[in-house]
N, C-alpha and C positions, 0 to 999 in steps of 0.2 A: 370542599374540594377533595378529590382523592390524592394520595401521596404522589402519584405520577403528575397530576395537574399542578400540585403545589411545587413539585420539583421543576416542572417546565416553566412555571411562572417565575421561580427563583432565578434560573439561569437566564431567562429572557430579560428580567430586570437587571441582573448583574451586567450582562453584555451591553444593554442600553446605557448603563451608568459608566461603564469603563471603556467602551470604544469611543472615547472622546479625548480631547486634549492631544497629547503627543501620539496617541494611538488612533485618532480619528482618520488619519490618512492611510491607514492600513486596510481599511475595508476593501474587500475584493482583490487584495494583492496576493500574488503567488498562485499556485495551482498548476495543473498540467501544462507544460510548455512555457511556464512563467515562474519556475522554481527559483530563478535568480533574483526576482524582484524583492527588494527591501529585506534581504535575508537577515541581516543583523538586527534590523528593527523588529522583524517577526520573531526572532529568537528572544528579544527583549520582552515582547508581548507574551510569549510562552512562559517566560520566567515570572512575569507579573501574574499570569493565571495560576502558576504554581504557588506563589506566595499567598494567593487568595483561596487556595484549595480547589482549583478547578482543572487540574490535570489528573489523569488516571482515575476518573470518577468510578469506573466499574471494578477497580481493584479492591480486594478486601481492605478493611480499615487498618488491620495490623501491618499492611505493607505500604501504607501511605495513601490509599484511595479513599473513596467515600462509601464503598460497599453498595453502590447503586444497583438496583434491580435491572433486569434486562429492559423492562419498559422505560425505566428512568434513563438508561443509557441511550435508548432510541430517542427519547425526548431531548437529551443533551445534544446529540449530533444533529438532529433536525433543527433545533433552535439556533445552534451555532451557524449552520449553513444559511438559515433564513435571515440571520443578522448580517450576512455577507462578511462575516469575520474572516481574518486572513488565514490562508492555508497553513496548516500546522507543520512545524519543522521537526517535531519529535514523534511523528506517527510510528515509525518503525520500532523505536524503543518502547513506546507506550502500548501500541496495539499488537505488536508481534512478539518481541523478546520478553517483555514484562510478563504477560500471561503464561509464556512458555516456562519461565523460571518459577513462577508460582506453582505450576503444575509438575515440573520435573526437576527443578533446581534444588541444591542443598541449602541448608540453613545459612551456611557461610556465603554462598553465591547470592542468596536473596539479600542478606545484610550488606554485602558489598555493592551490588549493582542496582537494586531497586530504588534506593533513595536518590541517587543522582539522576535516574530517569524521571522520577516524580518531580524533581526540582529543575529539570531541563538543563542540567549541568553537563551531562554527557550524552552525546548523540550517537546513534547506532546505524549501521547499514547491514545489508543482508548478503552474505557470501554464498550464494547458491549456484547461479548459472555460470557455465564455462563455455568456451568456443565449441566444444563437442558435447556439451551437456546443458542444453538450455531448458526446455520444458521436460526433457528426459533426464531428470535429476539423478536417476540411478546410474548414469554413465559418468559420474564424477571421477576425475583423474587427479585432482589436487590431492597430495598425500601429506600425511603427518607422521613423523617417527619420534619415538622416545629419545630424549637425550639423557646424559648421565645423572641429571637431577630428578628424572621422572617426568619432566615437562615434555612439551611437544615442539618439534621443529617442522614448520609448514613450508611446503614448496609447491608452487603451481600458479594457476591463473584463474581469476574470476572476471566475469564481464557483465555488462548491463547492471552494474552495481549502483543503485540509486543513492545519490547524496553521499557517496564515499568521500568525496573531496571536502565535505563539511563535517565528517564524522570522526569520532575519536576511537570507536570500537566497531568490530565486525563479528557477527556470529557466522562461522565458517563450517560448511559440511565438507569433510575431508576423508580420504580413504586411509584408514589406520591399520588395516590388516593386509599385508602384501599377498598378492595372488587372489584376493577376493574379487567378486564381480557383482554388478547390479546393486541391489539395495543391501547386500551383505557387506560387513566390514567397514561401515561408515561411522564416523563420530562427529559430534556437534561441539565445536570448540569456540571459545570466546577469545578473540585475538585483538590486542591493541594495535592501532594503525600507526601511531607515532613511535616508530622503532626502526632500526636498520633492517633491511631485508623486505621492506614494503614500498612499492612504488604505485602511485595512483595517476592514471592518465584519463582526463576527461574525453568523452566521445561527443562530437558535435552532431546534433540531431537535425531532422528536417526543419524544426522550428528555429534553428540557429542557436539554440541554447544547449547546455550540457548538464542535464540532470544525471545522465548515466555516465559510468566510468569503467575503465579496465583497472583491475587491481592485480598486481604481480607480487607473489610471495616467493622470496629467495632466501630461505633459511630464517624466516620470521619465527618468533617464539610465542608460545602460549604456556601459561603455568600449568602444572600438573592438576591443580584443583579447579581449573577453568574449562573443564569438560562437563557438558550437561548430559546427565544419564551416564551409563556405563560405556566403556569403549565398545564399539560395534553396534550400539543402539541408536546411532545417529539418524537412521531412516525414520524410526518411530517418532523421535523428537521433532525432526524436520517436518514431517507430515502434520503434526499437531500445530506447528507454527503456521503452516499454510492454512489450516482450518481457522485459526484466529484471524489471519489476514482477511478472510472473507466473512468476517463477523459483523458486529453491530454497526460499525462506522459506515457500512455501505448505505444505510438509511440516510445519512447526511449527504453522501455522495449523490444520491438521487435527487435531493433538493437542488443541487447544482445542475444536474441533468435537466430538471424541469425549467430552471431559469434559462438554460441554453435553448431549449425547445421553444419557450415563449418568445425569446428574442428572434428566432427564425420565423415564427408565425407572424410576428409584428412586421418584420421586413417583407414577408410575402404580401401582407396587406398593403404595405406602403408602396412597394414597387410594382404591384400588379401581378406578381407571380401567382397569387392566390386565385386569379381568374382561370388559371390552367387547371382543368379537372384532374389531370394526373398528379400535379403538385398537391392539390387539395386532398386527394386520396392518400398520398404519402404522408402528409401532415397528420391526417386522422390515424393512419397506421402507426405513426410514431407516438401519438398520444396514447393509444390503446396499449402499445408495447411498454411504455413507461409505467402504466398502471399494472401491467402484468409483472414487471420487474419488482415493483413494490410488494405486491401480493406474494410473490415467490420468496422474496427476502424475509418477509414476516413469517411465512410458513417454515423456512429453513431455521430461523432463529428460535421459533417456538419449539421445534424438534430438538434443538441443541441447547436448550436452557440448562440442562444438567451437566454440560461439558462442552468441549470443543466441537464445532460443526463437523459432520461426517462427510462422506463422499458426495452427498446431495448438494454440498456447496458448489460443486462443479457445474451443476445445472444453472445456478444463479450467475456464476462467472461467465459462462459461455453466452448466456442470454444477454446480460448487460453489455458485455464487450462488443458483441455483434450489433446490438441496437445502437450503441454510441458511435461505432464506426459508420453505420448507415446514416446516423444523424449528421455526421460531418459531411458525407456525400450530398445529403439533402440540402444542407446549408450552402454548399457551393452552387448547387443547381438553382436555388432560390436567389443567390447573389447574382447569377448570370455572368456576363463578360467581365463585370467589375471585379469579380472574385479572383480573376487571374492576375491582377495588378497589386503590388505592394503599395501601401499608403505613402511610403517615403523611403529614403535611403537610411542605412544600407539594406535593411531587410525588415521593414516595419510592417508587421502583420496585424490585421484586425482580428477580432475574436473569432469570427467564422473561419478565417483561413487557418488560424492556430488550432481550432477545433478539428478541422478536416485533417491537418497534417499530424497532430499528436494522436488522434484517435486511431490512426493506422496501427499504432503499437498496442492498442487495447487487446486485440485478439492474439497477441504474441506473449506479452509479459505476464508474470504470475501464472504461467501454464497456458500454452497455446490452445487454440480451439481444437486442434487435432488431438492433443493429449487429453483435453477435457472430455472429448467424445469417447476416447478409450476408457477413461475412468468411469464415466457414466455407464458404458456398456458392460464393463467387467465387474465393477464393484456395486453398482446400483441395480442394474438389471440382471446381473448374474449370467451374462452371455459368455461363451467360451473365450479364453484369452487369445489375443492376437499372436500369431506365430512370430517369434523373434529369433534371430541367429544366436 
C-alpha cells in the first residue's frame, strides 16, 4: 500500500477500535445547529484523541503534530467523517490559530500556545466580526491601546463569535493605530477570556441553539508578547488565518454533505417526491454540484500545497455555501407539509429542518457571498476594484 493508503487504514482502524464503550454514543453527535450536544463528552473524546496522537495531524512533528502530508490530512478528515465520529470541539484552535502561529508566531508563542491546543486543554474562538464589520473585516472598530507595561488594553465588541462561551482564549483583530482606516493599522492579539472586562452573551439562533455569541471588551488586557506579527500587520495575519479556515478539513465536511444528500434522496423515494420530475432534476443537480465541490476543493488544495490557500479559496467557499443552502431548501420541499411541523415540544427539529434553518447562515459566515464575489473579481480575475467611500 502507499503511505496514504496505509495512513487511511490506520485512522480507520483506530476509529473503529476507539469509538466504542464510553465513546460509542457520541457517533453523529454535534455539528451545525447541534453544537450543544454532549459537549463535555465530546471534549473528553478530543482529549482521548490527543493522548493517542490523533489531534493536529497536519502540524509539523516539532510542534506536536504528525507531519501528515496534504493527501494524508485529506484521508484523515474523510475517514473521520465516514466513521460518523462526533463533531470536533477544538476546530478553531487546531485548524485556524495553530497553523497561523506556526507561520507567523514567535518561538515563545508557539511554546506557550501550541501544546495546549494539541492536548485540547485550551479552546479558542475567533474575534473577527463586529456589528458594523461582518464580512467587511477591514471596517473593524474594536481598538487596542498600549498600557504602562507595554501590553494592550482592548475595548470594543465582537459578534457571531462561535463557541466563545466554551473557550478560554480569543484571537482578536483590533485597531491599534488611531486614525487608521480599512486594512491599515490593525493588529492580531491573543486575548484571555477569563478576566475582568470581558462579557460573553449567547445569541439564540433559528435552530434554538446558541453556537454564536456577542463578546464585549471593556478594558480587557492582552500581554505585550501576545501579538502575532508586528503592530499594524494584523490584516496580513488575519487573511492567512482565513486561508487556513478554508483548507483541508473541507474534504471531511463534504462527507457530511453527501450523507445529508443521501438522506434527502431516500426520503424522496419513500414519500413519492421522487416521482415529481422537477424534484428529480433538483436531486440530480445537487449530486453533480457536490461532485463539483469536491473537485474544486482538491484543485484548491493542490495549488496551496506549499502554503496557505490563496484568494482562490473564495471560489470554493461561495460554491459550497450556496449549494448547502439550496440543499436545505430542497430537503424541505421533499419533506412537504410535514416539514412545517416540529416533532415535539418545545422546539424539537428533525435533521432536515435543522439543515434548512442552519444552512441559511452558510452564505453569511466566514465571508458572505457578496464579499466573496468581490474577492474573486478583484484578486483572482484582476477586475477593477469596487468604488468605496
